[in-house]
N, C-alpha and C positions, 0 to 999 in steps of 0.2 A: 639770287635765288639764294635764301637766308641758310646757312649752314645750321644744320641743327646740331645741339650740343649733346656730347657720349651721355648715354645714360650712367647715371650711380650703381654703385653695385647695390643692389638687393642682399639684406642680412641672411638669407637663405644662399646666395651665391657666395658670401664671405664663408660661411659655415661649411660649403661642398666644398669652397678649395682648399681648404686647412684640411678637410679630410681626405684628400686626394694629396697634400704634403705628407700629413702622416702613414698613411699608407705607404707613397713610397720611400719614405724613413724605415718603416718598419720594415719594407721587400730589401731594400739594402742590408739592415741588419742580419735579416736571414739570413741571405747570401754571406755576409762576413760569420756569421756563426756558423755555417755547411762548411765554409772553406776551409774555419780551424777544426771541425769535426773531422774533415778528412785529414788533415795533417796530424792530427793525435795517432789516428788509427794506420796513418801508413806509415811508410818506410823512414818519412822523418823521426820515427823514434829509434832507430836502430841508429843514428846517428847523436844519439845523446853519449854523453863523455865518459868513458870506462871507468870513472871513480863513481860511477851513479848506480852500478850495475852489480850485483852481488857475486861478493867473490871476483873481484873485475881483477887481481893481481894472480890466480891462478888462470883464469880464462886470457890470461896474456901468455902466461908458460905454457900452458895447453897443459898442465894437469894441476889437480888438487892435491895439497899435501896434506895430511890430517895425524897430529899425533894419536898413536894408542897405547894400553899397555900393552909388553912383552909378556908371552907363555912359552913353556918348555915346547918344545917342536921334538919330540927322541926321533932319533934316528938309533935303528938297527945295524951293530957291526959286531958278526959276529957273537950272538948272544949275549951283547952287553948293549944299553943304550947309554948314547951322549945325548946327556942332559944341558950341554952347553950352547945348543941348536936353542934360539928362541924364534918364535913366531907371530903375529901379531892374535891378539883375543882377536877368538871368534867372532864374538856378539858386536864387538866394539868394530872390528872390520868390516861386518854387515852393514851396521847403520854406516859408515865413512863411506861406502861403496855407492849405498843407494841414495847417500847426499850426494856424491860427485855426479851419479848420474843423473838427478834431476836439475843440475849444474849444465849436463852436457859434457863433462869431462871423466878422464880414466882418474884413478884414485892412487897415489904412492903413499904406500907408511911411514911413519916414524915412530919406532918403539922407545916409549917414553915412557914411566912411571910417572903417576899422577902430578908429582911438583916439578918435574923436569920436562914435561908437556903444557903444564900452566906456564912456564917460563919460555917453551920455545914460542908460544903464541906471543908472548909479549916482546920477544925479540922479532917478531915478524918470520921465523924460520920456517914455520908450520901454517897453514891457512885455518886450522881449525883444530881443536882437541877434542877428543871421544874417551877420557881418561878416568872416567866417575869422580869429576871434580864435583863439591859444592858448591852454593852458591855465596859468594862473597864480593864485598864492596874492592874492587879493583878497577884503578885509573887507566890501568895499558889492558885490560880484557873487556871482552864484552861476552855477556851470558844471555844467549836464549829463553826468555824467561818460563818456557814450559821443560822438564823433568821429561828428560827421555825413560827413565826407569818402570818398569810396571809391573800388574800380575800383585803375587801374594806369594811370600814365603811360609813354608813347613818346618816339622821338626820334627825328627825323626827319633825313637828311643827305643830300649831295650822291653820286651814286651812284659816284663815281672819286673823288672827295674824300681829303681827308688824314684824316679823323677816322671811327676802323674799329670802336672800342669807345668806350664809355661813360668808361673814364677817360682817353681820346684830350679830354675837353672839359674839362680843366683847363685854367686861365687863358682860357679863349675865352669869346663873348658868346653865351647862349640867346636865342631867340625866345618870349617867352611872352606872355600876357594878364597884366595886371597882377594880382597876388596868386594867382597859378597855386600851386596847393597841388603840382603835381607838380615845376613847375621850381622850385619853393623845394626841395624836397628832395634835386634832383638835382643844383643850383649846392652847396650845402652837403655833400653826398656825394662829391663828384667836381671843388671847387673852381672851380666857373665863375661866371660873373656872369650874370643875367639881365637882361636889355635886354625889360623891361616895359611892354607895350600898353592904350591903354584899352581896347579892343575884340579880342575873340579874331581876329576878320579883318584887323586891321592889324597883328598878330603874324605873320600867313600871307603878309601881302602884304610885309611888311618881310622875311621870310625868302628869298622868292620873290628878292625886289631884291637878295641878299645881305650883308646887313647883321649875319647874323650864323651863326656855324660850325652851328646843327641848329634845330630848331623843338622845344619841347617841348610835350606837349599830351595830353590824356585820349586813351586808348589807341583809344577810340570815334572820336574826332574824326580820328586818324592814318589808320586802317582805312576812312572814307570816303573821307578827300581819296585814297588811295593805288587807290581805285578810279575815279579820273578822270584822264583820259588827258594833260592837261598837269602831273601829279604823277610822270612816268614816269620823271622825271630823279633822281628820290629815292628811298631805301632807309631801311627801320626800323632802327636801331640793335640788335643781338640783345640779349634780356632786356628789362625793365618796372622800372619803380620806383614804391615808392610812394607817397600823398601824405603831404604834412604833414598832422598830424590837427589839426583846428577844430572848435571848437564852442560852442555856443549857450550864449550868456550871459541869464540872468533876475535880477529884484534880489535882494540880498542878505537874506537870512533868508525867502525865501520856498519853503519846502521843497515844498511840495505842487506848485508850477510848477516847479522843477527836475525834482521826481521823475515830472511829466507828461513833459517834456520828454525824460526819458531814456526812459519808456517807448515814445514816440513814435517813437524814432531806432531805437529795437530791431525795433517793427514794420516802420519803413522796410527797413531790412536782409532780416528774416524772411521780406516778400513782394517782395523784390527793388525796391521803390519807387524807391531811389534810382538804380536802374542803369536806370529807364526814364525820368526826368528825363533823365541824363545823355545819354542815347540821344537823346531828343529835340533836347537841347541841339548835339548834333554835326550833326544832319540839317540844323537849321538855318543851322548855321555853314555844311555844306557846300553848301547851295544859296544865300547868300551870295557862296561863293567864288565858285560859278559864276558867279552872276550877273555876280562885277569881273570873269571873267576874259574872258567878252561882251561887258565894257562898258555891261551891264544895268542898272550900279550905280554913282552917282557916288562916288566914296570918296577 
């Protein structure tokens, strides 16, 4: 019996075969993508190098070290105040504490003036500096692009004094806490000088004593003072002034940490957390001023 020759594949069969091959290849690719997605969302990420994580050195150490400005922490000794005691600036300390909390670490403070704080970051002695630093090119320091100063500043003057507008402050002295961002901007814009004090309370007391033509402070501080009877002799100047921008410094080349700081500041602004911290500082200062005016506090 003659053998039948195999039938040649028809064009339709060949197309079906190719389709099945493509389907198999696509299915394989999808499986591979699924495996990769699983790896990226699993514990594989936890094995990434420490240098790729924000504040890797701090995580390895177990604590975040932050440079902040020092402020007097007066301690009462038999009717006298020891002004040699120093403590972290409350506002900078609040920011540093929350930043460290977001990294999952406790915070340790290094008390340093702005220049020393910058040098501490450059040398790697601290992980970050929150010390009122202005943005400037520096190959040894990284700055998050967003400023952490917020709100507006106001000025108080005598009700019947010569100063009626901000421009009248030209050539005059402003009482303010040392490194106050609002006073710094006001002095530059209106050609005034700043008489800075270690404590905000000292600035308030000096203004009441007539040492300056105006008191410049956070609008929340001014609004709180005007609610007290002893401040009825003063009035705010019309309008407000923006704060001089200040930035958090981190180690140069640490892109992850700088990005993390930028995201943190953006979140602080989004939830108005910075305003909450400013309000807390204003309430605390108003309480200190009340005690001072009622001789309940040695100053």
